[in-house]
All heavy atoms as an XYZ file, in Angstrom:
830
protein
N       2.004     -9.453      9.449
C       1.392     -8.212      9.072
C       2.061     -7.061      9.821
O       2.722     -7.268     10.816
C      -0.102     -8.244      9.394
C      -0.893     -9.325      8.648
S      -0.927     -9.154      6.870
C       0.119    -10.512      6.377
N       1.846     -5.877      9.340
C       2.468     -4.689      9.895
C       1.648     -4.097     11.017
O       0.424     -4.128     10.982
C       2.595     -3.599      8.826
C       3.691     -3.826      7.857
C       3.440     -4.458      6.660
C       4.971     -3.412      8.135
C       4.445     -4.666      5.753
C       5.993     -3.615      7.241
C       5.727     -4.244      6.041
N       2.335     -3.506     11.971
C       1.695     -2.651     12.954
C       1.409     -1.338     12.224
O       2.325     -0.747     11.634
C       2.649     -2.431     14.132
C       2.035     -1.610     15.236
O       1.038     -0.896     14.983
O       2.547     -1.666     16.364
N       0.167     -0.856     12.221
C      -0.165      0.357     11.453
C       0.684      1.572     11.792
O       0.867      2.443     10.945
C      -1.632      0.605     11.806
C      -2.160     -0.698     12.258
C      -0.997     -1.436     12.879
N       1.242      1.636     12.994
C       2.032      2.822     13.346
C       3.303      2.942     12.503
O       3.857      4.018     12.368
C       2.374      2.839     14.838
C       3.371      1.790     15.265
C       3.648      1.873     16.749
C       4.610      0.773     17.167
N       4.846      0.766     18.581
N       3.761      1.839     11.905
C       4.953      1.885     11.054
C       4.620      2.390      9.656
O       5.501      2.783      8.915
C       5.617      0.514     10.962
C       6.118      0.057     12.289
C       5.618     -0.961     13.039
C       7.187      0.617     13.042
N       6.313     -1.062     14.217
C       7.282     -0.108     14.242
C       8.073      1.671     12.829
C       8.236      0.182     15.213
C       9.018      1.950     13.801
C       9.087      1.213     14.973
N       3.347      2.364      9.302
C       2.938      2.816      7.977
C       2.497      4.277      8.066
O       1.335      4.616      7.926
C       1.822      1.917      7.435
C       2.223      0.461      7.247
C       1.017     -0.376      6.863
C       3.325      0.324      6.225
N       3.469      5.144      8.303
C       3.195      6.565      8.460
C       2.724      7.162      7.138
O       2.845      6.548      6.076
C       4.463      7.305      8.917
O       5.454      7.169      7.893
C       4.986      6.759     10.242
N       2.217      8.388      7.212
C       1.775      9.073      5.999
C       2.919      9.200      4.991
O       2.711      9.023      3.789
C       1.217     10.457      6.331
C      -0.098     10.387      7.087
O      -0.766      9.334      7.028
O      -0.458     11.387      7.731
N       4.127      9.492      5.487
C       5.276      9.638      4.590
C       5.599      8.326      3.889
O       5.857      8.300      2.692
C       6.520     10.123      5.363
C       6.393     11.500      5.934
C       5.819     11.498      7.353
O       5.466     10.418      7.882
O       5.701     12.579      7.927
N       5.574      7.239      4.652
C       5.872      5.927      4.080
C       4.799      5.531      3.072
O       5.108      5.054      1.976
C       6.015      4.861      5.191
C       6.057      3.458      4.612
C       7.267      5.134      6.017
N       3.532      5.750      3.411
C       2.458      5.383      2.485
C       2.517      6.237      1.217
O       2.270      5.733      0.122
C       1.091      5.516      3.157
C       0.807      4.445      4.204
S       1.093      2.733      3.659
C      -0.004      2.582      2.273
N       2.887      7.504      1.348
C       3.028      8.351      0.164
C       4.143      7.817     -0.734
O       3.988      7.742     -1.957
C       3.303      9.800      0.574
C       3.399     10.807     -0.567
C       2.099     10.856     -1.363
C       3.739     12.184     -0.028
N       5.252      7.400     -0.129
C       6.349      6.827     -0.913
C       5.927      5.521     -1.585
O       6.290      5.273     -2.736
C       7.576      6.588     -0.034
C       8.340      7.870      0.257
O       8.095      8.886     -0.424
O       9.188      7.861      1.162
N       5.174      4.687     -0.870
C       4.684      3.441     -1.473
C       3.732      3.733     -2.624
O       3.790      3.061     -3.664
C       3.990      2.564     -0.428
C       4.886      1.840      0.569
C       4.048      1.131      1.620
C       5.795      0.853     -0.141
N       2.855      4.709     -2.441
C       1.941      5.080     -3.525
C       2.716      5.520     -4.750
O       2.387      5.155     -5.875
C       1.000      6.197     -3.083
C      -0.158      5.710     -2.236
C      -1.171      6.783     -1.905
N      -1.399      7.717     -2.982
C      -1.466      9.039     -2.810
N      -1.336      9.575     -1.615
N      -1.686      9.825     -3.839
N       3.755      6.321     -4.535
C       4.581      6.766     -5.670
C       5.316      5.592     -6.300
O       5.385      5.488     -7.519
C       5.577      7.821     -5.206
C       4.947      9.146     -4.894
C       5.989     10.140     -4.443
N       5.369     11.388     -4.051
C       5.849     12.187     -3.109
N       6.954     11.868     -2.458
N       5.234     13.309     -2.820
N       5.868      4.739     -5.465
C       6.633      3.581     -5.947
C       5.783      2.679     -6.834
O       6.242      2.190     -7.857
C       7.153      2.785     -4.744
C       7.909      1.532     -5.085
C       9.331      1.783     -5.547
O       9.880      2.861     -5.253
O       9.884      0.899     -6.209
N       4.534      2.457     -6.439
C       3.653      1.533     -7.165
C       2.635      2.251     -8.056
O       1.767      1.607     -8.624
C       2.916      0.626     -6.180
C       3.835     -0.189     -5.305
C       3.554     -0.378     -3.966
C       4.978     -0.779     -5.812
C       4.385     -1.134     -3.154
C       5.821     -1.522     -5.007
C       5.525     -1.695     -3.684
O       6.351     -2.442     -2.890
N       2.737      3.582     -8.184
C       1.820      4.387     -9.013
C       0.355      4.176     -8.623
O      -0.497      3.914     -9.474
C       2.011      4.064    -10.492
O       3.332      4.290    -10.889
N       0.063      4.294     -7.330
C      -1.283      4.055     -6.820
C      -2.020      5.361     -6.569
O      -1.421      6.369     -6.185
C      -1.219      3.270     -5.506
C      -0.518      1.918     -5.530
C      -0.479      1.330     -4.127
C      -1.201      0.974     -6.487
N      -3.325      5.324     -6.756
C      -4.172      6.455     -6.384
C      -4.261      6.495     -4.857
O      -3.897      5.519     -4.185
C      -5.568      6.271     -6.979
O      -6.233      5.207     -6.326
N      -4.767      7.597     -4.284
C      -4.934      7.627     -2.823
C      -5.799      6.477     -2.294
O      -5.463      5.863     -1.282
C      -5.589      8.981     -2.572
C      -5.113      9.841     -3.700
C      -5.054      8.907     -4.884
N      -6.903      6.171     -2.985
C      -7.763      5.065     -2.530
C      -7.034      3.731     -2.628
O      -7.124      2.900     -1.722
C      -9.052      5.030     -3.354
N      -6.279      3.519     -3.701
C      -5.526      2.274     -3.836
C      -4.439      2.181     -2.768
O      -4.152      1.101     -2.260
C      -4.917      2.181     -5.236
C      -5.952      1.968     -6.312
C      -5.403      2.179     -7.707
O      -4.391      2.845     -7.908
N      -6.103      1.630     -8.684
N      -3.854      3.327     -2.415
C      -2.878      3.346     -1.323
C      -3.510      2.930     -0.006
O      -2.906      2.204      0.789
N      -4.746      3.376      0.231
C      -5.456      2.976      1.451
C      -5.748      1.484      1.455
O      -5.677      0.826      2.497
C      -6.747      3.771      1.599
C      -6.491      5.224      1.922
O      -5.448      5.583      2.458
N      -7.440      6.068      1.583
N      -6.083      0.939      0.291
C      -6.325     -0.506      0.198
C      -5.012     -1.252      0.441
O      -4.990     -2.262      1.147
C      -6.944     -0.889     -1.161
C      -7.071     -2.401     -1.288
C      -8.307     -0.228     -1.332
N      -3.904     -0.757     -0.102
C      -2.611     -1.393      0.153
C      -2.296     -1.391      1.643
O      -1.819     -2.394      2.182
C      -1.497     -0.692     -0.626
C      -0.088     -1.235     -0.385
C       0.021     -2.703     -0.809
C       0.948     -0.395     -1.108
N      -2.593     -0.290      2.321
C      -2.356     -0.231      3.767
C      -3.181     -1.296      4.485
O      -2.682     -1.971      5.389
C      -2.689      1.162      4.307
C      -2.307      1.357      5.751
C      -2.469      2.802      6.171
C      -1.970      3.010      7.590
N      -2.020      4.419      7.974
N      -4.437     -1.463      4.062
C      -5.262     -2.536      4.640
C      -4.642     -3.907      4.383
O      -4.633     -4.775      5.253
C      -6.672     -2.507      4.059
C      -7.666     -1.532      4.647
C      -8.976     -1.584      3.877
C      -7.911     -1.822      6.116
N      -4.140     -4.105      3.174
C      -3.520     -5.394      2.825
C      -2.278     -5.670      3.673
O      -1.982     -6.818      3.984
C      -3.147     -5.422      1.335
C      -4.306     -5.550      0.359
C      -3.852     -5.190     -1.049
C      -4.889     -6.958      0.398
N      -1.550     -4.622      4.022
C      -0.329     -4.791      4.807
C      -0.599     -4.954      6.303
O       0.249     -5.460      7.026
C       0.608     -3.602      4.582
C       1.180     -3.484      3.164
C       1.938     -2.173      3.022
C       2.074     -4.669      2.835
N      -1.765     -4.516      6.755
C      -2.059     -4.580      8.190
C      -3.081     -5.649      8.555
O      -3.381     -5.827      9.725
C      -2.552     -3.213      8.710
O      -3.689     -2.798      7.950
C      -1.463     -2.161      8.608
N      -3.615     -6.353      7.563
C      -4.609     -7.403      7.799
C      -4.259     -8.642      6.992
O      -3.754     -8.530      5.872
C      -6.006     -6.927      7.383
C      -6.474     -5.757      8.207
O      -6.941     -5.927      9.316
N      -6.318     -4.555      7.677
N      -4.555     -9.795      7.551
C      -4.301    -11.036      6.820
C      -5.154    -11.116      5.571
O      -4.686    -11.511      4.503
C      -4.597    -12.256      7.699
O      -3.776    -12.251      8.825
N      -6.427    -10.750      5.702
C      -7.365    -10.785      4.585
C      -8.182     -9.498      4.608
O      -8.613     -9.041      5.666
C      -8.302    -12.006      4.679
C      -7.496    -13.280      4.498
C      -9.415    -11.915      3.650
C      -8.299    -14.549      4.618
N      -8.386     -8.914      3.437
C      -9.202     -7.715      3.301
C     -10.507     -8.126      2.629
O     -10.503     -8.649      1.518
C      -8.479     -6.637      2.473
C      -9.380     -5.444      2.247
C      -7.196     -6.211      3.169
N     -11.614     -7.897      3.324
C     -12.928     -8.277      2.801
C     -13.570     -7.099      2.072
O     -13.133     -5.948      2.221
C     -13.866     -8.717      3.938
O     -14.103     -7.588      4.794
C     -13.272     -9.854      4.741
N     -14.610     -7.389      1.316
C     -15.344     -6.326      0.622
C     -15.930     -5.319      1.605
O     -15.968     -4.120      1.325
C     -16.457     -6.920     -0.243
C     -15.910     -7.599     -1.480
O     -14.734     -7.474     -1.811
N     -16.765     -8.320     -2.165
N     -16.385     -5.790      2.760
C     -16.937     -4.876      3.767
C     -15.905     -3.856      4.225
O     -16.237     -2.711      4.518
C     -17.457     -5.658      4.973
C     -18.746     -6.386      4.720
C     -19.225     -7.081      5.971
C     -20.508     -7.847      5.696
N     -21.004     -8.541      6.881
N     -14.638     -4.274      4.300
C     -13.579     -3.367      4.724
C     -13.310     -2.296      3.670
O     -12.807     -1.223      3.990
C     -12.300     -4.163      5.016
C     -12.443     -5.131      6.171
S     -11.080     -6.304      6.269
C      -9.838     -5.298      7.050
N     -13.652     -2.575      2.426
C     -13.380     -1.649      1.331
C     -14.484     -0.627      1.107
O     -14.266      0.366      0.417
C     -13.161     -2.428      0.028
C     -11.962     -3.356     -0.008
C     -11.942     -4.121     -1.317
C     -10.672     -2.597      0.191
N     -15.647     -0.849      1.680
C     -16.808     -0.007      1.383
C     -16.530      1.473      1.618
O     -16.828      2.301      0.781
C     -18.046     -0.481      2.182
C     -19.167      0.523      2.097
C     -18.493     -1.838      1.675
N     -15.931      1.842      2.710
C     -15.687      3.247      2.998
C     -14.464      3.819      2.308
O     -14.283      5.025      2.257
N     -13.619      2.958      1.768
C     -12.360      3.401      1.182
C     -12.469      3.604     -0.319
O     -12.006      4.582     -0.862
C     -11.247      2.376      1.478
C     -10.966      2.358      2.967
C      -9.985      2.685      0.698
C      -9.991      1.307      3.384
N     -13.074      2.646     -0.979
C     -13.137      2.664     -2.439
C     -14.584      2.853     -2.841
O     -15.419      1.991     -2.613
C     -12.557      1.358     -2.999
C     -11.955      1.525     -4.361
C     -10.680      2.022     -4.505
C     -12.675      1.222     -5.500
C     -10.113      2.204     -5.743
C     -12.116      1.394     -6.753
C     -10.835      1.880     -6.871
O     -10.283      2.055     -8.109
N     -14.887      3.982     -3.447
C     -16.285      4.336     -3.693
C     -16.861      3.734     -4.970
O     -18.058      3.611     -5.101
C     -16.457      5.858     -3.747
O     -15.567      6.383     -4.729
C     -16.157      6.477     -2.399
N     -16.028      3.355     -5.920
C     -16.565      2.759     -7.146
C     -16.636      1.236     -6.978
O     -16.486      0.712     -5.884
C     -15.715      3.145     -8.354
O     -14.433      2.610     -8.245
N     -16.852      0.545     -8.046
C     -17.004     -0.905     -8.050
C     -15.790     -1.589     -7.411
O     -14.650     -1.354     -7.815
C     -17.196     -1.376     -9.493
C     -17.472     -2.851     -9.606
O     -17.534     -3.546     -8.579
O     -17.629     -3.310    -10.751
N     -16.024     -2.432     -6.426
C     -14.944     -3.115     -5.723
C     -14.204     -4.077     -6.657
O     -12.998     -4.259     -6.552
C     -15.473     -3.825     -4.464
C     -15.920     -2.759     -3.461
C     -14.423     -4.727     -3.851
C     -16.629     -3.281     -2.247
N     -14.920     -4.667     -7.605
C     -14.271     -5.532     -8.592
C     -13.271     -4.757     -9.431
O     -12.182     -5.255     -9.747
N     -13.632     -3.531     -9.789
C     -12.719     -2.664    -10.538
C     -11.504     -2.332     -9.672
O     -10.372     -2.318    -10.148
C     -13.442     -1.384    -11.003
C     -12.476     -0.399    -11.624
C     -14.550     -1.733    -11.985
N     -11.746     -2.083     -8.394
C     -10.654     -1.809     -7.450
C      -9.651     -2.950     -7.461
O      -8.452     -2.736     -7.590
C     -11.214     -1.619     -6.040
S      -9.998     -1.672     -4.725
N     -10.150     -4.182     -7.315
C      -9.255     -5.348     -7.298
C      -8.477     -5.468     -8.604
O      -7.274     -5.722     -8.590
C     -10.055     -6.621     -7.050
C     -10.380     -6.870     -5.610
C     -10.867     -8.289     -5.395
N     -12.073     -8.570     -6.164
C     -13.306     -8.418     -5.712
N     -13.506     -7.993     -4.482
N     -14.342     -8.696     -6.468
N      -9.171     -5.294     -9.715
C      -8.527     -5.424    -11.020
C      -7.408     -4.405    -11.200
O      -6.284     -4.759    -11.576
C      -9.570     -5.262    -12.133
C      -9.033     -5.279    -13.559
C      -8.519     -6.665    -13.906
C     -10.107     -4.858    -14.531
N      -7.707     -3.144    -10.910
C      -6.699     -2.093    -11.080
C      -5.538     -2.260    -10.111
O      -4.376     -2.076    -10.483
C      -7.339     -0.724    -10.916
C      -8.264     -0.377    -12.053
C      -8.901      0.967    -11.862
N      -9.788      1.270    -12.977
C     -10.688      2.206    -12.964
N     -10.843      2.977    -11.894
N     -11.457      2.414    -14.019
N      -5.852     -2.589     -8.869
C      -4.796     -2.772     -7.873
C      -3.935     -3.985     -8.218
O      -2.709     -3.919     -8.135
C      -5.410     -2.923     -6.481
C      -4.433     -2.904     -5.313
C      -3.634     -1.603     -5.280
C      -5.178     -3.091     -4.005
N      -4.559     -5.067     -8.634
C      -3.810     -6.266     -9.028
C      -2.857     -5.942    -10.181
O      -1.694     -6.342    -10.178
C      -4.749     -7.390     -9.438
C      -3.992     -8.616     -9.937
C      -4.918     -9.722    -10.370
N      -5.350    -10.445     -9.196
C      -6.595    -10.845     -8.991
N      -7.539    -10.594     -9.865
N      -6.899    -11.514     -7.907
N      -3.340     -5.183    -11.151
C      -2.516     -4.823    -12.307
C      -1.311     -3.984    -11.879
O      -0.176     -4.253    -12.287
C      -3.371     -4.062    -13.306
C      -2.783     -3.991    -14.680
C      -3.733     -3.345    -15.676
N      -4.874     -4.218    -15.925
C      -6.082     -3.802    -16.264
N      -6.321     -2.518    -16.402
N      -7.064     -4.647    -16.482
N      -1.549     -2.975    -11.050
C      -0.454     -2.101    -10.625
C       0.541     -2.832     -9.728
O       1.753     -2.647     -9.859
C      -0.997     -0.860     -9.924
C      -1.662      0.091    -10.896
C      -2.145      1.338    -10.214
C      -2.766      2.289    -11.233
N      -3.155      3.559    -10.627
N       0.041     -3.663     -8.817
C       0.950     -4.408     -7.946
C       1.725     -5.456     -8.739
O       2.898     -5.704     -8.467
C       0.177     -5.050     -6.796
C      -0.434     -4.071     -5.785
C      -1.207     -4.825     -4.712
C       0.605     -3.167     -5.172
N       1.075     -6.052     -9.720
C       1.742     -7.034    -10.578
C       2.905     -6.391    -11.326
O       3.971     -6.997    -11.467
C       0.740     -7.638    -11.553
O       1.383     -8.514    -12.439
N       2.707     -5.157    -11.794
C       3.787     -4.439    -12.468
C       4.984     -4.239    -11.545
O       6.116     -4.141    -12.008
C       3.295     -3.074    -12.973
C       2.314     -3.188    -14.131
O       2.219     -4.287    -14.734
O       1.634     -2.185    -14.419
N       4.729     -4.177    -10.240
C       5.793     -4.002     -9.247
C       6.323     -5.347     -8.735
O       7.159     -5.383     -7.839
C       5.283     -3.176     -8.076
N       5.816     -6.446     -9.282
C       6.288     -7.761     -8.869
C       5.585     -8.330     -7.653
O       6.072     -9.282     -7.040
N       4.429     -7.766     -7.289
C       3.669     -8.253     -6.139
C       2.436     -9.003     -6.620
O       1.882     -8.677     -7.671
C       3.239     -7.089     -5.247
C       4.349     -6.179     -4.720
C       3.757     -5.021     -3.947
C       5.327     -6.949     -3.876
N       2.000     -9.991     -5.844
C       0.851    -10.803     -6.229
C      -0.308    -10.563     -5.276
O      -0.193    -10.793     -4.076
C       1.223    -12.300     -6.208
O       2.346    -12.495     -7.062
C       0.071    -13.158     -6.680
N      -1.416    -10.096     -5.826
C      -2.649     -9.911     -5.067
C      -3.513    -11.143     -5.292
O      -3.909    -11.428     -6.412
C      -3.375     -8.652     -5.533
C      -4.691     -8.327     -4.833
C      -4.436     -8.016     -3.358
C      -5.380     -7.164     -5.508
N      -3.768    -11.870     -4.231
C      -4.579    -13.090     -4.311
C      -6.018    -12.751     -3.924
O      -6.251    -11.892     -3.071
C      -4.039    -14.150     -3.345
C      -2.582    -14.505     -3.554
S      -2.263    -15.305     -5.122
C      -3.169    -16.820     -4.921
N      -6.973    -13.425     -4.549
C      -8.381    -13.229     -4.202
C      -9.093    -14.572     -4.162
O      -8.702    -15.517     -4.846
C      -9.106    -12.329     -5.217
O      -8.990    -12.906     -6.515
C      -8.545    -10.934     -5.225
N     -10.104    -14.641     -3.329
C     -10.966    -15.819     -3.257
C     -12.377    -15.312     -3.015
O     -12.624    -14.558     -2.080
C     -10.532    -16.744     -2.126
C     -11.431    -17.933     -1.928
C     -10.665    -19.206     -2.104
C     -11.554    -20.386     -1.774
N     -11.890    -21.144     -2.934
N     -13.266    -15.728     -3.892
C     -14.665    -15.306     -3.785
C     -15.206    -15.627     -2.399
O     -14.945    -16.687     -1.847
C     -15.504    -16.015     -4.835
C     -16.958    -15.592     -4.823
C     -17.686    -16.263     -5.924
N     -17.270    -15.599     -7.158
C     -18.048    -15.449     -8.207
N     -19.247    -15.962     -8.217
N     -17.621    -14.814     -9.260
N     -15.937    -14.685     -1.852
C     -16.577    -14.774     -0.534
C     -15.588    -14.818      0.632
O     -15.992    -15.024      1.762
C     -17.523    -15.964     -0.463
C     -18.636    -15.842     -1.454
C     -19.645    -16.906     -1.284
N     -20.594    -16.771     -2.385
C     -21.451    -17.685     -2.733
N     -21.508    -18.809     -2.077
N     -22.254    -17.487     -3.736
N     -14.316    -14.661      0.346
C     -13.324    -14.616      1.410
C     -12.676    -13.235      1.453
O     -12.724    -12.540      2.453
C     -12.273    -15.710      1.220
C     -11.188    -15.788      2.275
C     -11.787    -16.029      3.656
C     -10.203    -16.875      1.941
N     -12.063    -12.828      0.352
C     -11.424    -11.520      0.296
C     -10.166    -11.553     -0.539
O     -10.001    -12.399     -1.404
N      -9.270    -10.614     -0.259
C      -8.004    -10.551     -0.979
C      -6.863    -10.366      0.001
O      -7.059     -9.899      1.123
C      -8.034     -9.438     -2.021
C      -8.229     -8.055     -1.513
S      -8.286     -6.902     -2.914
C      -8.859     -5.445     -2.091
N      -5.662    -10.753     -0.441
C      -4.494    -10.682      0.417
C      -3.242    -10.670     -0.445
O      -3.276    -11.021     -1.624
C      -4.466    -11.841      1.409
C      -4.342    -13.194      0.767
C      -3.195    -13.902      0.549
C      -5.404    -14.008      0.247
N      -3.483    -15.090     -0.070
C      -4.834    -15.186     -0.271
C      -6.788    -13.851      0.165
C      -5.582    -16.194     -0.859
C      -7.533    -14.865     -0.424
C      -6.940    -16.019     -0.916
N      -2.140    -10.250      0.164
C      -0.828    -10.344     -0.473
C      -0.159    -11.619      0.008
O      -0.284    -11.975      1.184
C       0.051     -9.151     -0.099
C      -0.320     -7.802     -0.694
C       0.559     -6.713     -0.094
C      -0.170     -7.814     -2.203
N       0.582    -12.274     -0.875
C       1.295    -13.469     -0.430
C       2.397    -13.035      0.541
O       2.929    -11.923      0.431
C       1.834    -14.303     -1.607
C       2.822    -13.512     -2.448
C       0.703    -14.844     -2.456
C       3.520    -14.351     -3.501
N       2.744    -13.881      1.519
C       3.712    -13.488      2.553
C       5.052    -13.004      2.004
O       5.633    -12.058      2.538
C       3.871    -14.759      3.386
C       2.560    -15.461      3.227
C       2.134    -15.171      1.809
N       5.551    -13.619      0.940
C       6.830    -13.185      0.375
C       6.754    -11.737     -0.106
O       7.731    -10.986     -0.002
C       7.241    -14.106     -0.769
N       5.600    -11.336     -0.607
C       5.435     -9.960     -1.071
C       5.336     -8.988      0.090
O       5.809     -7.848     -0.001
C       4.209     -9.838     -1.972
C       4.427    -10.499     -3.322
O       5.594    -10.765     -3.674
O       3.437    -10.745     -4.028
N       4.740     -9.408      1.191
C       4.692     -8.559      2.391
C       6.115     -8.315      2.879
O       6.477     -7.191      3.250
C       3.813     -9.192      3.490
C       3.878     -8.374      4.770
C       2.365     -9.308      3.019
N       6.955     -9.350      2.834
C       8.363     -9.207      3.233
C       9.085     -8.245      2.294
O       9.864     -7.395      2.723
C       9.047    -10.577      3.280
C       8.462    -11.401      4.434
C      10.563    -10.441      3.414
C       8.849    -12.853      4.433
N       8.805     -8.363      0.993
C       9.409     -7.465      0.010
C       9.041     -6.015      0.309
O       9.900     -5.131      0.297
C       8.952     -7.853     -1.389
C       9.516     -6.996     -2.487
C       9.025     -7.461     -3.843
C       9.514     -6.546     -4.944
N       9.043     -6.954     -6.265
N       7.784     -5.766      0.606
C       7.334     -4.402      0.927
C       7.988     -3.939      2.230
O       8.392     -2.783      2.350
C       5.793     -4.327      1.008
C       5.336     -2.964      1.503
C       5.170     -4.631     -0.351
N       8.131     -4.844      3.195
C       8.765     -4.484      4.468
C      10.201     -4.018      4.235
O      10.653     -3.041      4.848
C       8.750     -5.675      5.426
N      10.910     -4.686      3.343
C      12.284     -4.275      3.036
C      12.298     -2.906      2.372
O      13.147     -2.069      2.676
C      12.953     -5.310      2.133
C      13.272     -6.598      2.860
C      13.896     -7.613      1.931
C      14.175     -8.908      2.674
N      14.706     -9.949      1.802
N      11.343     -2.666      1.484
C      11.256     -1.353      0.845
C      10.934     -0.270      1.860
O      11.488      0.826      1.801
C      10.206     -1.380     -0.265
C      10.620     -2.217     -1.457
C       9.545     -2.338     -2.514
O       8.547     -1.597     -2.458
O       9.717     -3.186     -3.406
N      10.058     -0.588      2.800
C       9.729      0.381      3.847
C      10.958      0.670      4.704
O      11.213      1.817      5.076
C       8.549     -0.114      4.705
C       7.258     -0.061      3.879
C       8.402      0.717      5.986
C       6.065     -0.680      4.560
N      11.723     -0.364      4.993
C      12.962     -0.162      5.759
C      13.904      0.799      5.054
O      14.487      1.693      5.672
N      14.032      0.640      3.750
C      14.873      1.544      2.972
C      14.314      2.966      2.978
O      15.054      3.936      3.103
C      15.019      1.042      1.531
C      15.834     -0.236      1.410
C      17.245     -0.083      1.953
O      17.905      0.945      1.658
O      17.685     -0.966      2.701
N      13.000      3.080      2.855
C      12.368      4.400      2.872
C      12.579      5.079      4.216
O      12.862      6.270      4.288
C      10.869      4.279      2.595
C      10.522      3.913      1.185
S       8.740      3.649      1.067
C       8.654      2.777     -0.483
N      12.439      4.317      5.303
C      12.596      4.896      6.636
C      14.035      5.363      6.846
O      14.264      6.390      7.476
C      12.179      3.892      7.709
C      10.674      3.757      7.827
C      10.315      2.840      8.974
C       8.850      2.889      9.266
N       8.472      4.047     10.057
N      14.993      4.624      6.297
C      16.388      5.062      6.399
C      16.577      6.390      5.685
O      17.235      7.295      6.191
C      17.331      4.015      5.792
C      17.536      2.805      6.641
C      18.477      1.839      5.952
C      18.530      0.513      6.670
N      19.349     -0.468      5.941
N      15.996      6.517      4.491
C      16.120      7.749      3.727
C      15.417      8.912      4.419
O      15.863     10.056      4.328
C      15.555      7.569      2.322
C      16.369      6.621      1.475
C      15.695      6.299      0.154
O      14.624      6.779     -0.145
N      16.348      5.450     -0.633
N      14.320      8.637      5.116
C      13.564      9.688      5.812
C      14.055      9.906      7.246
O      13.529     10.734      7.962
C      12.070      9.317      5.850
C      11.351      9.266      4.509
C       9.979      8.647      4.686
C      11.240     10.656      3.908
N      15.067      9.125      7.668
C      15.596      9.189      9.029
C      14.510      8.913     10.071
O      14.418      9.579     11.103
C      16.268     10.526      9.315
C      17.528     10.685      8.498
O      18.277      9.721      8.314
N      17.762     11.867      8.005
N      13.650      7.932      9.804
C      12.604      7.536     10.745
C      13.057      6.272     11.472
O      13.864      5.499     10.955
C      11.294      7.242      9.993
C      10.669      8.429      9.255
C       9.506      7.954      8.407
C      10.218      9.486     10.229
N      12.546      6.016     12.693
C      12.930      4.808     13.412
C      12.492      3.565     12.650
O      11.419      3.521     12.056
C      12.192      4.914     14.751
C      11.292      6.075     14.651
C      11.607      6.838     13.409
N      13.348      2.539     12.671
C      13.056      1.289     11.978
C      12.233      0.370     12.861
O      12.210      0.491     14.094
C      14.353      0.591     11.578
C      15.232      1.354     10.584
C      16.545      0.637     10.392
C      14.516      1.529      9.263
N      11.553     -0.612     12.245
C      10.769     -1.601     12.989
C      11.708     -2.477     13.784
O      12.814     -2.778     13.354
C       9.964     -2.485     12.021
C       8.843     -1.769     11.360
S       7.887     -2.864     10.309
C       8.717     -2.621      8.754
N      11.245     -2.913     14.945
C      12.048     -3.827     15.783
C      11.526     -5.217     15.654
O      10.405     -5.474     15.430
C      11.985     -3.387     17.229
C      12.655     -2.052     17.440
C      12.600     -1.655     18.882
C      13.281     -0.308     19.063
N      13.261      0.137     20.423
């Protein structure tokens, strides 16, 4: 998982644009990248409408980008590790373009 300090506002804005995410969906993506599992309780303050709708819309948008959002009832949702690596590579490219320090 990512250290949240690497997911700057600029990087998250670029990820939102890359995956066509709303601000709330971008916040959920940040949770997915910084936590092994995201529970419904973690989403309460971020996503104000139906959490099931949140998962459906986010899964659809991430799927279009080639990422897989996994879910398990009563457990939560997560990105598969290969997809986290894919996003990490994209973030590395974004940081190079923005002249920001890279992850060590």
